[in-house]
N, C-alpha and C positions, 0 to 999 in steps of 0.2 A: 233208358237202358233197363232191361229186365234182369231179375236176379241180383247178384252182387255187383254194385257199381264198380267200374274200373278204378276209380280214385281210391276206393277202399282197399285196393291191393297195395297201395303205398304204405310205407312204414309210418308209425305214429309221429316220429320226429319230423318227417317231411310234411305231413299234413299240418302239423303245428306251425311250421315255418310259413306255409301258405296262409294260415289263419292270421298270422302276424301282419300280413299285408292288407288286411281288411281296413276300410277307411273309418269305421266307427264301432263303438260298443254294440250298437243296435244290430249291425250286420253280423257281428260275432255271435250275439245271442240268437239271431235267426238261424245261423248255421247249426247251432246246438240242437235245434228242433228236428234236424234231418233224420238222425238215427241215434241209438244209444251210444255207439262208439264216439260219434262227434260230440255228444253231450259230455262224455267222460273226458275227451280231449280238451273241450272248452273249459272244463273245471280245472284240469291240470295246467292250462295255459293262462289262467287268470292270475295276474300279479298284483292287481290293485283293487281295493274295495273302499267305497265311500258310503257312509251311513249317517243319517240324521238322528235326531232324538227318537228313541224307540221304546215302545212298551216292552217289558221283559228283556232288557238289553243283554242280560247274562245268557238267556236262552238263544238270542239271536247270534251272539258272538260264537257260542258253541256250534250252532248250526252252520254258520259260515266257515268256521275252521274245519269242520268235517267235510264240507263240499269242496273247498278251495285250498288244497294243501300246499300249494306253491306260492301263496300270497307273500309279497315282500313289502307292500305299501298299504297301510291302513289309515284312513282319514275319517274321523268321527267329529261331527259338528253339532253340538246340542243347541245351537242357536237356530237351527232349522226346525221345521214343524215336526210334530210327533207322528210317528207311524204306528200302525195297528199292532196288537199283541201277536207274538209268535205262539202258535198253537201246535202242539205235538201230541203224538200218541193216537191220532185218528186221521183217517183220510179226509182231505178237504176238497171242495170243488176247485175247478181251475182258477176261479177268480178269488180264491181264499188260500192259495198256496203259501207255505212258510215264507217264501221270498217276497210275498206281498208286503212283508215288513219293511221292505226297502222303499215302498211307495209312501210318500209323505203326505200327511194331511193334518189339519189343525186339531189340537187337543181342546176339549171343552174346558173353559176357564173354571167351571165349578167342580171339576174332577178333583176329588180329595186325595187321590193316589198319585200325586205329582212326583213323589220321591221314587216311585217304581219306574219312572221314565228316565231316570238319571243314571249314567254310568257310575258304577261303584268300584271300590277297591277289588272286590271279588271278580268283577268283570275285567278289570285290568289284568288280574292274575290269569284269567281264562285266555286273554289275548296272548300273553306270554306262553302259555301251554300250547295253544292251538297254532300259532304262527311262528314256528321256530326259526324261520328264515327272515324274520322281519328286519327291514332296513330303514323304513320311514314310518314314523308314527305321529299323527296329528290329533290332538285332543283339544278341540276348540270349545271353550266355555263349558267344560265338564266340571261343574261346580262341586260335585259330591266326592271326587277323588281326593285322596290325601297323600301324604308322604309314604304311608304304608303301601298303597297301591303302586306308586311310582317306584318304590324300592323293589317290589315284586317284578315289575317289568324290566328294570335295570338288571336284575340278577338273571333273568331268563332270556333276555334278548341282547346278548353281548355283541351282536353284529350290527346293532343300531347305528345308523349314520346321520339320521335327521330326526329331530324331536321338536314338535310344536306344542307348547303348553299354554297358549294364549287364553287368559281368563280362568285358569285353574288355580285354586287356592292351595297350592302345595307349599310345604315348608322346607327348611334348610336340610333336614335329614334326607328327604327324597332327592334333592339336587345333589347332595354329597354322594348318595348311592349311584346316581348316574355318572358322576365323575369317576368313581371307583371302578364300576363294572363296564361301562360303555366306552372303552378306550379307543374306539374307532369313530366316535361322534365328530361330525364335521359341521352340522347346522343346528343351531339351538335358538328357539324363539321364546322369550320370557315376557311378552307383553301382557300387562295387567295381572301379573302374578304378585299380588299384594302381600302374600305371606312370606316372601323371601327377604333375607337380610344379607349383609356382607359375609356372614359366616358361611352360608351355603355356597355363594359365588366363589369365595376363596377356595373352598374344598373342591369345588368342581374343577377349577383351573389346575389344581394339583394333579388330578387324575387324567383329564382328557385335553389339557391345554396344548399338547403337542399336535393334536389332530384337528382342533377346532378352527374352522375357516369362516364361519358366518355366525354372528351373534346379534340378537335383537332384544333390547330392554326398553320398556315404556311403562310409566305409571307404576313403578315399584318404589314406593316412597321410602323404604328402608335401605335402598341401594345407594351407596355414596362413592366418593372417590377411592375408598379402600378397595372396592371391587374392581374398578378400572385399573388401579395400580397392579392388582394381581393378574388381570388379563394382560397388561403390558409386560409383566415379568415372565409369564408362562405360555402365552399364546403367540408365539413368534410367527406362526403361519396364518394368522387371521387376515382375511381378505375383505370382509364386509362387516360393518358395524352400523347398526341403527339405534340411536339413543334419543329418548324423549324423557327428560327429567328436569325438575326444578332444583334438585339437590346436588347436581354435578357442578364442580367448580373447575377452574383452569387446571389444577393439579392433576385431576383424573385424565383429562384428554391429552395433556402433555405426556403423561406416562404411556398412553396408548400410542401416540405419535412416535415416541422414542423406541418403544419396544416392538411395535407391529409395523415394521417397515415395508411389508408386502401389501399393505392395505390398498385396496382398489376402489371400494365403495364406502362412502361415509355420508350418513344421513343424520342430521342433528337438529333437535328442537330443545335447546337448553338455554334458558333466558339468562343464566348467570355467567355464561362463557364470554370472554373478552378477547381482545386482539392477541394476547399472549398464547392462547390455546391454538388458534388457527394459524398463527405464525409458525408454531412448532410443526403443524401438519405440513405447511409449505416447505419447511426445511428438511424434514425427515421422511416424508411419504412421497417419494418421487414416482411411485408406481400408481398414484391415485388417478382413476379414470372417471369416477362419478362423485360429485359433491352436491349435496342438497342441504340448504340452510333455511330453516323455517322459523319465523317469528323471532328473529334475532334483533335485539334492541341495544346491545352494548358493544358491538364491534364496528370498526370503521373500515375505510379503504385500505388501511395498513394490512389487514388480513388478506384481502384479495390481491394486493400487490405481492405478498409473500407466496400466495398460491400461483400467481402468474410466473414468478421467478423459478419456483421449485417443481411444480407439477406439470411438466411438459407434455404428459400423456393424457391430460384431462380431456374427456370427450363429452361429458354431460354435466351441466351446471344449472342448478335451480336456486333462485334467490327469491324468497317469499317474505314480504313485510320486513325487509332489512332497512330500517328507516334511516340509518346514518351512512348508507352507501351513496356514493355519487358516481358520476361517469368515469372518474379516475380509476376506480377499482375495476370497472368493466374494460377500460382501455388496457390496463395491465394484463388482464386475462387474455384479451384479444391478441396482444403482442407476444405473450409467452406461451399460449396454448393453441397452436394452429390446427390441431386435430379436433377441435371442438365441433361436435355434431348436433348437440341438443342444448338449447338455451331457453330457460323460462325465467322471466322477470315479472314478479307479481307484487303489486302494492309497494314498490320501491319508489316513492314519490320524488326523491331527489336526483334520480338518474335522468340525465338530459339526453338529447338526441345524439350528441357526439359520441356517447358510449356505444350506442347501437351502430353508428356509422363506422366506428373502429372495428366492430365485429364483421361488418360487410366487407371491409377492406382486407382483413387479415385471415378470417376463418372461412375459406372458400369451400370447406367440406361440410358446412352446416346443412343439416337435413330437416331439422325441426326447430321452429321458433315460436315462442308464446310470449305475448306482451299483454299483461292484464293490469288494469288500473294504473297506467303509466301516462299521466297527463302531459308530460313534457316531451314525449316522443312524437315527432312530426313526420310530414311527408318525405323530407330529405333523408331521414334515417332509413325509412322503408325503401326508398329508391336506391340507396346504396346497397341494401341487402339484395335487391333485384339485380344490380350490376355485378356484385361480387359472388353471390351464393347461387351458382347455377344448378346445384344439386338439391336445392330446397324442395322437400316433398310435403311438408305440413306447416301451415301457418295458422296461429290462433291469436286473434286480436279481440280484446274485450274492454269496453269502457275506456277507450283511448280517444279522448274527445276531439283532438285536432287532426287526426288521421283522416284523409279524404281520398277522392278519386285518383289524384296524381300518384299517391302511394300504391294503391292497388293496381293501377295501370303499369307502374314500374315493375312491380312484382310479377305481373302477368307476362310482360314482355321478356323479362330476364329469367324467370324460373319456370320454364316450360315443362318441367317434370313434376310440377305440383299435382299432388293427388288429394290432398285434404286442405280445405280452406274454411275456417270458422271465423266469422266476423259478427260480434255481438255488441249491440248498443254503441256502435260507432256511427253517430248521427250525421257525419259529414260524407259518408260513403253513399253514392247513388248509382244510377244506371251506368254512367261512363266507365267506372272502374270494373263493374261486373261484366259489362259487354266485352271489355278487353280480356277478361278471364276466359269467356266463352270463345274468343277468337284465337287465343294463344295456348291455353292449358288443356290440350286434348286428352290428357291422362287423368283429369280430375274425376273422382268418383264420390267424394263426400263434400257437400257444400251446406253450410249453415249460415244464415243471415238474420238471426233473431233480432227483432226490433230495430232493424236498419230501415227506418221508415221513409227513406228517400229512394229505395229500390222498388222498381215497378215491373210491369209486364215486359218492357223492352229488354231488360236485363235477362229475364228467364228465357225469352225467345232465343237470345244469343247463346245461353247455356245449353238449351235444348238442341241447337244446331251444331254446337261444337264439342260437347262433352257427353259421355255416357255415364250419367250419375247412377249410384246405387243408394245414396242417402241424401235427402234434401230436407232442410228445416227452414221455413220462411215464416215462422211464428211471429206475429206482430208487425209484419210488413204490409200495412193496410193498403198500399197502392197496387199490390198484386191482386189480380182477378182471374177470371176464367181463361183469358187468352194466354197468360203466362203458364198456368198449370197445364193447359192443353198442350202447349209447346213442349213442356217437360215430358208429358205422358207420351207424346209421339216420338220425341227424340231420344228418350232414355228407357229402352225396353227392359233394362236390368234393374230398374228402380225397385227397391225392396222396403224402403222406409220414407214416409212423407208426413211432415208436420205442417199443417196449414191452420193451426189454432189462431184465433183472434182475427181471422180473415173472413170477408164476405164472399165465399165461394159457393156456387150453386150446388146443392146436394146431388142433383142428377149427374153433375160432372164427376163427382167423386165415385158414384156408383158405376160410371162408365169407364173408370180408370182400368178396370180389369181387361177391357178389350185392347188396351195398349200395353200395359205393364202387368203381366201375369204373375210376377213374383212379388208385387207390392202387397204384402200381407199386413203391414203396419201403417195405418193411416190415422193421424191424430187431428181432430177437428176442433 
């Protein structure tokens, strides 16, 4: 069209609504190049900014605040590479524009001005001044900020709902200021905030305890049960707690269970907790939907029996290196939690096959199952999963030494909606099981068979004929050769990732993959 485009006759509000339907930030940025009006609208419509470590961070923050006045979400991660300095006061070439500061590249290790690349308290104050509508702020590994900077943010950004301080060495005064000023705060992450003590946590709960819904604490050595008791007393609406600490005892988690009865997500890595703590969770937290227990060494089946009796809404359960659990605990969960959809059992060497069999019989909504380092789980257990869990979409098996073709065949015949199958270092699995997968699992898109050294070309030929894979990993399957890879290339035109490392595959075949699978941009040899 010549002259003024017809779309520019539309009001700003309508054009912005159209922009919101764009599928990516790249498309949004491309539209901003059409005309000055669209550039202005793109700036007004930008709500989120993500920045890595930056030279002259104060200048960059001021620049972004001037250009994007409606930003509500700011994510700064100084663990990312350093970006070039922001230059102002003179016109730059297109490839040296101020926004090139958002392009990340590596900082020379010999650069003596490392401090100039770290976000400071003054930069935090600039964030508060520039982004007055701020609701989410993430400061990952911003090691130079202190309580003074956090206090400035808290005082200026009173609409803040989400705050991530992972790796920031802030103290009690800053956290107390957040509690006093940010009375709408719902989400708080304090992982690796080593400067905090119980004093700051207690003061935080006094201020924003009524609104806090999600809390994460990890590697904060001065945080004890005193903090959790304060959370239990003041944070009645807490829904998610992630806790990784060697200092927390039963008393702290019992206080959480009794006080935070709306708790839905609970992730724990606390080696000193015992049955008393998890039994309290089972008794008082009837709304619990997700429970993840990592590296627990001191609790027994009594805990899972309590969870099975009290947490009828449980949908997601992870048990990682829980050495004293047996199949009795898993049987209790299966009987009491029929809504279970995700189960991961990792390194729990005492859980026998009958525990998984009970899951197959009772939890017919199961959609994801992961069994890692489970030497006592056998073919009968997986066959029962195949018979009972018709909606299973993802199965991950690793280092399960006695699982073989009968198990995989049972899964293939019963779980025809399977989309993701990862089998790693299961040396009894061979062609027969994978052929059954190719014949029955027509929706499979992700297959990984790392170091399953009995799987050969026949299996991949079946997969190529029956499935439309997007992701394939056959690293270490030394019986697979050119015939198998060719069958996959011809039968899976949507393949985008292929790992054939440790295989003797002809280089010419890999080069010719593009004639079959145009999307296969990632090939590992």
